[in-house]
N, C-alpha and C positions, 0 to 999 in steps of 0.2 A: 180413626186412630182408634181414639175410646172403644170404638163398637170389636175391635181387633182387642183390646185390653180385658175387656172384659170378659171375649169369649178364653180368652186364656188364662182367668185368673179361675175362671168355671170350668175348664181342660183341665189344670191344674190340680182341684182338689173338688172331684165331686160330692164326693160324703162330707166333706166339710165348706159348708157355706159360709165358716167365719174368716178362714183362709184367708176370700175377697177381701173383706175387710181389714185385716190385719193386714195386707200386703197394699192395700192403698195408702193404710198413714205412713205406712213406712216410705211408700215412695212421696209422699207429701213430703218427710220429714227429711229426705237425703236429697229432694230438690230446696228449702228453702238453707238447711248447711250449704248446698253448692253455691247460692245467692249470697250467703253471707260469710263465705270464706273466706274469701279475701283483704276482708276486714278486722277477720278475730284474730285477737291476740291475747297471748295468756303469760302468764310463768309457768316455767315447765321445771323437776325435780325428776333426772337422769339416777337410779340405783343402779350400778355395773358389776357383775361377780362372774368372771373369767375366768380360764383354766388357764394353768401356768404350768410350761414346758416346765420337764423333770430340769432338776438342777443335776451338776453336773455330778458321775458317780461319787460314793460316796458307800465304802462298808457298813451293812447294817447286821448286828448278832442279834441272838435270842430268838423270839418270837416273831421281830419284827420281820426277820431276813424271810418267813416263810412264803410268805406272798409280795404280791406288787406296791409299791409304794403309796400309802394316802394319796389322794389329788390335793392340789392345791389352787385356791384359789385368789383372784386379788380382784378387791373390792374401789369400785371409782364412785365421787357424787359429784354431779352437775347442775349447776340450776342457772339456764336462760331465760331468755327472751326468748317467746317462739310463735311463730303464721304461718300462715300459706301463700304461695306464692307459685307462678309458673313461670318455664322458657320463652321467651318471644316463636323460637322454632317449634314451641309445643304449645302450644296456650290452651288446648283441652284438657291438658294431663297437671293436676294441681299436684304439688310438693312439700315438704315442709321446710323450716328453715330457721336455725337458730344463731342468737346472738350471744354468746357464755358469761353471763355474772361472776361464776367461782365456780371453783374446782377444789374439791375435796376439805372445802372452808376457806380456801384463798382466794379475796377479791381478784376478780382479773379485770373486770370495769365495773361502774354502777349500774344500778337497774337504768336509770335516766339513758345513760351515752348508750349500754344495750340496746334498748327499747327504739331509739332513733336510729338508731346506725341500722337497725332492723329492719325499721319500716322506709328509711331511704333505698335503703340494699330493692325491699319489694317495690318500689315505686320505679327505681332504675330503672329505663330505655335499655342497659347495657343486661344482657345473661352473663358478661361474666363475674361481675359482682355480684349475681347470684350464686354460679358456683365458688367462685373465693368462698362465699361463705358456709358451703355445705365443708369444703374442703379444711376450711380454720376448723370446725368444730369435729373434725378427725384429728384436727395433729395433739388434743390431750390426753391421747392415750390409751384409747379410748381400742377397742377389740372387737369388731363384728356387730356395731352398734347399727343394727338392723333400724331405720325408719320409714317414713310414709305410712305408717301405721293406722295413723290416726283420722284421714281423714274415709277408711276401707265403707263407711255409709254411704259411700258414692256410687259402689256395689248397684246397690238398689233404685237408683234413681228411674223413674217412670218409663225411658224408652229400654233401660236395660233388663227393666224385670222378664223380658222374655227369653233372655238367655239363659232363664237357670227352668230347674224345678225342685218344686215345696214339697214337704210332706211334716206335716204335724206329729212330731216326738216324741213329746213329754210334755211338763211343764219342772218350775222350778223354784226361787225364791231369791232377788234380788232384796237387799235390805229391806223396804219395807212392800215390796212389791211385789205378787207373785205375780208369774211369766209362764207363758206359753213358749216350747223350742220347735224352732224347724228347723229341720236339716233342709242343707241346700247345694245344689252342684252345678256345675253350667254346663249344660248340653248346648248350647251355639256359641257363633261370634269370635270372632278373634284375641279378643279381649282377657286380658291377664294381670292379675295383682301386680303391679311392680312396684319393686322393694328397692332400697339403693341401699347397699353394702361395699363401704370402703369403693366409693365411687365403680364399682361394679351394679350391674345393674340384672338384678335377680326377675324373672317371670315365674311366678307362684300359683301352679294350678287352682282352677277357683272350687272349692267347697269349705264345707262347713257348717257351724249351726247361728243359726238367726236367733234370741231371745229377746222378744219383746214385753213389753206388759200384758195381762192378761184384759186386761177391762177397757182398755182402748185401743193397742195394738204400737203405743210408742215406745221405736226400738231403745234397749236398754246396752245389750250383748252383741256383740258379735266375735266369732270364734272360728278360726285358721288352722290349720293343719295341712301339713305339706311334707311332700321328700324333694330334693335334690341332691347330685351328685357333683363332688367335690375330690376332683381324682379319685382317684380308687375309696373314695370312703362314700358310704350315705346318709347325709344329714336331714333329719326330722328338724323341718322348723315348726314348732306352735304357739300359735299369741290368739290375746283376749283382750277386747276392746272396749273396757266399760264407757258409755256416753250419758250425761244429764244434761237436763235442762236447765241453762244457763236464766239469770232473771234480766237478760238482753233479748227474751224471745226464742234462743234457737238453742239446738241439743248442737254438744263438743264435746269430745275426749276426754274425761275425769280421772280415766286411768290405766295405762296400756302394760302387757302384761307376755316379753317377747322371751324364750327357749329356744334354743339349737342342741339339739342332742344329735350321742352320735352311738350309737346302740342304747345303754341305759348309761352312759354318763353325759353329763352336763358340760357340754364345750362354754354356753352365756348366756347371760341370764340379764334380761333388760328389763329394769320396770323405770314405767314414766308418773309422773302424777303432776294436776294440772288445776292449777287454783286461778284467782285474780286475772278473770276474763273481763275484757276489754274490747272495744270496738274505737277505730281510728277515721278519721274524717281525709277526704284527698286535698285539702287546700294545703298553701303553701305554707304555712307554720304549723303542720303535723300536728292539726290539737287534736286531742282525745277525749271521749266522750266522760262526760262527769270532770275536766278542767278546765280551768277560765282562762279563753284569751288574752290576747295582747290589748294592754289599755288602749284606748284609742287617741288616749289623750297623754300617752307619754312617747313625749320627743327623742 
């Protein structure tokens, strides 16, 4: 397997020996993420801007009547407890799950209750609980809240590298880090990026950019773009996922920006921010790293 992997890297970039080092580091971090994801918990803040349908006809006078009415957007802010899980019917596919804490500043549940409900749902043997969590998240008035971007790093686990063609296209800066930019596109394999939007499974073509830290190849950013048909409309999706090394020693999403466009018009923009990363242990008390367990002397 390793011989084939090294031959693949050599064939991908014969003029860039550094690409071998970069892809080896990326796949290593993706494999660590895969091993840790089911224990990752964080707090998520989502700010969404969505295009609103025009109001009923109202006469406009003067210059305002010469052109189309300006677009109207609705903004929502939702804070949730956030984690990863899978369905028993498809254990190899990782998905995002949430329990809402507040909506537009209005508290829905305490953080402690949301966190424990989330963990109980992720550990349950009943897929119906996890599906219910997806449905409950949509009930808060979100429009086209595409999810399942946080785990896009898994596109680059070691077994999947051979499905892509990579090329180095330049450099950039992310915070204090100098980054190398690689373009990638899928050349083989039957997989595709799976995004859940309003309970629809949308399979997106796999192509975009991979940003890595210049000095050691650590992945910093994944950029994706694709088009899809929605009736007579052609929708272009753009997503940018920035990763950060957490104090617990694994990469996790720090920010995600997703936009859906029709022509030059923005349909929806989802901005996600993540903080307060922690891990839970799978004992009956669902204790969290950094939290004290039950007092054994207490009756």
